[in-house]
Structures are given as structure tokens and as C-alpha cells.
N, C-alpha and C positions, 0 to 999 in steps of 0.2 A: 600072672601074679595071682596069689590067693589071699583070702582073708586070713588073719591070724587072731587067735584068742590071747587074752592076757596071760593065761597059764602057759601058752607056748613061749612067750617071751621069757617068763620066769625059768622055764626049763632050759631054753637056749643059753641063758646067762648063769645057770646053776644057782639060782636064788631059791633057797628052801626055808629060810628063817621067816616065820610069820610076821614078826615085827618089822622086818625090812620090807617084806611084801606090802604091808599096809602103807608104809611111807612112800614106796614107789608107786603103788596104785593111785594115790592121791595126785601124782604128777603125770601118769601116763594114760589114765583111763580115757580122757577126752581125745588125746593124740591117737590112741589105737582105734577108737571109734571113727575119728576123721579119716584115718588111713584106710580102714575097711570100707568106708563109704566111697572113697576114691576108687578102690578096687572094684566095687559094684558098678560105679559109673563107667569105669574103663571098659567093662564088658559090653556096654551098650553104645560106645562111641564108634562112629564110622570115620569121622574126619581125622586124618593123620596128624594135623597140627594140634588139634584139641587133645588127641590121644597122647602126644608127646608132652604137652603141658601137664596133663593129669599124671603121667608117669613121673615127671619132675616133682610134682606136688607130693606124690607118694614117697619119693626118695628124701625129700626135705623132712617129712614127718618121721620117717625111719631114722634119719640122722638125729633128730631131736630126741627120739626114744632111746637111741644108743647112748647119747650123751648123758641122759638121766641114769641109765644103768651103770655107766662108767663112774659117775659121781658117787654112787652108793658102793660100788665094788672097790673103789680106791679110798673110801672112807672120807 
């Protein structure tokens, strides 16, 4: 897994409108930061159980981020 920038998320979801970006930024900035910190931690973990838990944490954060984008895409 790799870290992702906020801009990568906007590109993936085809968000180009600056007003929409600002609204989404307010909701995803902390989530993306937390996700990226999980990715950094994952690189240093040797214990398989802890690694699995960290991956689950990343997936949960990604799900939250996806739900926010869907909310704005669906109006």
C-alpha cells in the first residue's frame, strides 16, 4: 500500500470544481492524513496480527473517504 495525496483522490473521482473540492477537503483531510499514517506504520510492522489490524484500519478509512465522495457526487 502507498500513501495518497488529496489531489489523487480528486483525480480518481473526477472532481475538478474548486467549490466542491473545498467542501470535500473539510471532510477528508484528517481521514487521508490518518490513512497515510497507517500506511507509514504498516511499513514498519513485523507482527502479522498487528499488520492485519493496521490494514483493516486503512480499509475502514478508505471506506469513509469513499462515502464522502459518493455523497458529493450524488448531490
